[in-house]
C-alpha positions in Angstrom: 98.3 88.5 78.5 97.1 90.9 75.7 97.3 94.7 75.9 93.5 95.0 76.0 93.3 92.6 78.9 95.9 94.7 80.8 93.9 97.8 80.1 90.8 96.2 81.5 92.5 94.9 84.5 94.3 98.1 85.3 91.3 100.3 84.8 89.2 98.0 87.1 91.7 98.4 89.9 90.6 101.0 92.4 92.8 103.2 94.5 96.6 103.3 94.6 98.7 100.2 93.9 99.5 97.9 96.8 102.9 98.8 98.4 104.8 95.8 99.7 107.8 95.7 102.0 110.8 93.6 101.1 109.7 90.8 103.4 106.2 90.9 101.9 107.6 90.6 98.4 109.6 87.6 99.4 106.7 85.9 101.1 104.4 86.5 98.1 107.0 85.2 95.7 107.5 82.1 97.7 103.7 81.6 97.9 103.5 81.9 94.1 106.1 79.1 93.9 104.2 77.0 96.3 101.0 77.3 94.2 102.9 76.5 91.1 104.3 73.4 92.7 100.8 72.3 93.8 99.6 72.7 90.2 102.6 70.7 88.9 102.0 67.9 91.4 98.3 67.8 90.5 99.0 67.2 86.8 102.0 64.9 87.3 101.5 61.5 85.8 98.8 62.6 83.3 100.0 61.8 79.8 98.8 65.2 78.3 100.7 67.1 81.0 103.8 64.9 81.0 104.3 65.4 77.2 104.6 69.1 77.9 106.5 69.2 81.2 109.0 66.6 80.2 109.7 67.7 76.6 113.2 68.9 75.8 113.0 72.7 76.2 114.3 75.0 73.5 116.5 77.9 74.4 113.7 80.3 75.4 112.1 77.6 77.6 115.2 77.0 79.7 114.5 80.0 81.8 112.2 80.1 84.9 109.6 82.0 82.8 109.8 79.2 80.2 109.1 76.6 82.8 106.1 78.6 84.2 104.7 78.9 80.6 105.0 75.1 80.1 103.2 74.5 83.4 100.4 76.8 82.4 100.1 75.0 79.0 100.0 71.6 80.9 97.2 72.8 83.2 95.2 73.9 80.2 95.7 70.6 78.4 94.6 68.6 81.5 91.5 70.8 81.9 90.6 70.1 78.2 91.2 66.4 78.7 89.0 66.3 81.8 86.0 67.1 79.7 86.3 63.8 77.9 87.9 61.7 80.8 86.0 62.0 84.1 89.0 60.5 85.9 91.0 63.7 85.4 88.3 66.0 86.8 89.6 66.1 90.4 93.2 66.6 89.3 92.2 69.2 86.8 90.2 71.1 89.4 93.1 71.1 91.9 95.6 72.2 89.3 93.3 74.9 88.0 92.6 76.3 91.5 96.3 76.3 92.4 97.3 77.9 89.1 94.5 80.6 89.5 95.9 81.4 93.0 99.4 81.7 91.6 98.2 84.0 88.8 96.4 86.2 91.3 99.4 86.5 93.5 101.7 87.2 90.5 99.4 90.0 89.4 99.4 91.5 92.9 103.2 91.3 93.0 103.5 92.9 89.6 101.0 95.7 90.4 102.9 96.5 93.6 105.4 98.1 91.2 102.7 100.1 89.2 104.3 103.4 90.2 107.5 102.2 88.4 105.5 101.8 85.2 104.0 105.3 85.5 107.3 106.9 86.4 109.2 105.4 83.5 106.4 106.2 81.1 106.6 109.9 82.0 110.3 109.8 81.2 110.0 108.0 77.8 106.8 109.4 76.4 107.3 111.0 73.0 106.2 111.2 69.4 106.2 107.5 68.8 104.3 106.4 71.9 102.2 108.4 74.4 102.3 107.9 78.1 99.2 105.8 78.4 100.4 103.2 75.9 103.8 103.1 77.6 102.2 102.5 81.0 100.5 99.4 79.5 103.8 98.2 78.1 105.2 98.8 81.6 102.5 96.5 83.1 103.7 93.8 80.7 107.2 94.4 81.9 106.1 94.1 85.5 104.3 90.8 84.8 107.5 89.5 83.1 109.5 90.5 86.2 106.9 88.8 88.5 107.2 85.6 86.5 111.0 85.5 86.8 111.5 87.0 90.3 113.6 84.8 92.7 112.9 85.8 96.3 116.1 84.2 97.5 118.6 86.3 95.5 118.6 89.2 98.0 117.2 91.8 95.7 113.9 93.8 96.0 111.2 93.1 93.4 110.8 96.8 92.8 114.5 97.1 91.9 114.4 94.0 89.7 111.2 95.0 88.0 112.4 98.5 87.0 114.9 97.0 84.5 112.1 94.8 82.9 109.7 97.8 82.7 112.2 100.0 81.0 113.3 97.2 78.6 109.7 96.5 77.6 109.0 100.2 77.0 112.2 100.9 74.9 111.5 97.7 72.9 107.9 98.9 72.2 109.2 102.4 71.2 111.8 100.8 68.9 109.2 98.5 67.2 106.7 101.3 66.8 109.0 104.1 65.6 111.8 102.4 63.6 111.8 100.5 60.3 115.1 99.0 61.6 114.9 97.2 64.9 117.6 98.0 67.5 118.5 96.4 70.9 117.1 98.2 73.9 120.4 99.6 74.9 121.0 101.0 71.4 117.6 102.7 71.5 118.5 104.4 74.8 121.9 105.6 73.5 120.3 106.9 70.3 117.8 108.9 72.3 120.6 110.4 74.4 122.4 111.3 71.2 119.4 113.1 69.9 119.0 115.0 73.2 122.7 116.0 73.0 122.1 117.3 69.4 119.2 119.4 70.6 121.1 120.9 73.4 124.0 121.9 71.2 121.7 123.3 68.6 119.7 125.3 71.2 122.9 126.8 72.5 124.1 127.6 68.9 127.3 125.6 69.5 129.0 123.8 66.6 129.4 120.1 67.2 130.4 116.9 65.4 129.7 113.2 66.0 132.7 113.0 68.3 131.3 115.7 70.6 128.0 113.8 70.7 129.7 110.5 71.5 131.6 112.1 74.3 128.5 113.6 75.8 126.7 110.2 75.8 129.8 108.3 76.9 130.2 106.0 73.8 132.8 105.7 71.1 132.5 107.7 67.9 132.0 104.7 65.6 129.0 103.5 67.6 127.5 107.0 67.6 127.8 107.2 63.8 126.2 103.8 63.5 123.3 104.7 65.8 122.6 108.0 64.1 122.7 106.4 60.7 119.7 104.2 61.7 117.5 107.2 61.9 118.2 108.6 58.4 115.5 106.5 56.6 113.0 109.2 55.8 113.5 112.8 54.7 111.0 115.6 55.3 111.8 116.8 51.8 110.7 113.4 50.3 107.6 113.9 48.2 104.4 112.2 49.3 102.0 110.9 46.7 98.8 112.7 47.7 96.9 113.7 44.6 98.2 115.1 41.3 100.7 117.4 43.1 103.0 115.6 45.4 104.0 117.6 48.4 106.9 117.1 50.9 106.2 115.3 54.1 106.9 118.3 56.3 103.7 120.0 54.9 101.7 117.3 56.8 103.4 117.8 60.1 102.3 120.2 62.8 104.7 122.8 64.0 105.2 121.9 67.7 107.6 124.7 68.2 105.2 127.5 67.3 104.0 129.5 70.3 100.4 128.9 71.6 98.1 131.9 72.4 98.5 131.6 76.2 102.2 130.8 76.2 103.4 134.3 77.0 101.0 134.8 79.9 101.9 131.3 81.4 105.6 131.9 80.9 105.5 135.3 82.7 103.6 133.7 85.6 106.1 130.8 85.9 109.1 133.1 85.6 107.8 135.2 88.5 107.4 132.1 90.7 110.8 130.9 89.6 112.5 134.2 90.5 110.9 134.1 93.9 112.1 130.5 94.5 115.6 131.4 93.3 115.9 134.1 96.0 114.4 132.0 98.8 115.8 128.5 98.2 119.1 128.7 96.3 122.6 129.7 97.3 124.5 132.3 95.2 126.5 129.6 93.5 123.4 127.6 92.6 121.7 130.6 91.2 124.7 131.5 89.1 124.9 128.0 87.7 121.3 127.8 86.7 121.2 131.4 85.3 124.3 130.8 83.1 123.5 127.2 82.2 120.0 128.0 80.9 120.4 131.6 79.8 117.8 133.0 82.2 119.2 136.5 81.8 120.5 136.7 78.2 118.7 133.7 76.6 122.1 132.0 75.8 122.5 128.4 76.9 125.9 127.3 78.0 127.5 123.9 78.4 128.7 122.5 81.7 132.3 123.1 80.6 131.6 126.8 79.8 130.0 127.4 83.1 132.8 125.6 84.9 135.5 127.8 83.2 133.7 130.9 84.4 133.6 129.6 88.0 136.9 127.9 88.0 135.3 124.5 88.7 135.3 121.2 86.9 132.5 120.1 84.6 131.4 117.4 87.0 131.3 119.8 89.9 129.0 122.2 87.9 126.8 119.2 87.1 126.5 118.4 90.8 125.6 122.0 91.8 123.0 122.1 89.0 121.4 118.8 90.2 121.4 120.0 93.8 119.7 123.3 92.8 117.1 121.6 90.6 116.3 119.0 93.2 115.8 121.7 95.9 113.5 123.8 93.6 111.5 120.8 92.4 111.0 119.4 95.9 110.2 122.6 97.7 108.6 125.0 95.2 106.5 122.9 92.8 107.2 125.1 89.8 106.1 123.5 86.6 108.8 125.2 84.5 111.5 123.8 86.7 110.2 120.3 86.3 110.8 120.6 82.6 114.2 122.1 83.3 115.0 119.1 85.5 114.1 116.6 82.8 116.4 118.4 80.4 119.2 118.3 83.0 118.6 114.5 83.4 119.9 114.0 79.8 122.9 116.3 80.2 
């Protein structure tokens, strides 16, 4: 299904996505398989369909998704053949009706996880792809998951689909933003390395590739390889634009420059944050967030640095930080803390 078709279908859907229980997911998946079997039985014995269904599958077609794609192709071929051979009309009608029902149920199952696509898109949106485009990629991932979902494996569709959604999004980001294509896991690790670099730089801490690798949880050699993939274009590289070439950075907007209303908004949010700190957090939680994000002196500190001040391990400080951010996010609704929590998620 094309991206434009997905946009049309998703925009035409009214209201929130259908929420299914685990048992409803299984029942719907089994009904999808029943419809597929009905379509397969309707076209069985027809030469045009048998050539497709009985051909030796290549590697990609050996999966369940490959078998479903072959069945769809067979139904289409029988429908075409029925226009010239009236004997096929009844079989073609039955197969088409069963296939249409399976497609409708598959779409409903996929869209029951629509919230997953929106949630992952918010996490991964960035300069290469915006949130709206990532949501559409997420819908593709949901449909892929629905085509492959096995109701008898003892796993929720929502759990199974999340992996496919994230894989589809990271693949799309990789294809859009990189001249060198990387596997999905490598894209995720590269993103985490970049986040670690920004954290160290914002804190004014000197670091090397080994420090970055340790933060992300990979070995130094892999970190060096992943970081080298991004060094393909320099901002100092001249751009041929008229008789006087200029460096690329002249054409890029400065996203770090303050906006006119930033100071007023910041003051308002900080006031709400201070109130929430007093009402919702323990002394230990306040101390961790204050030191970690430099709320008093503007100096960011690592988990290890805060841990040394408190006589706690790095992991214990991380736990306290997460507890504090979760409490603030859930009970106060402060926008500034939502951004803080996103940054903590990559720590």
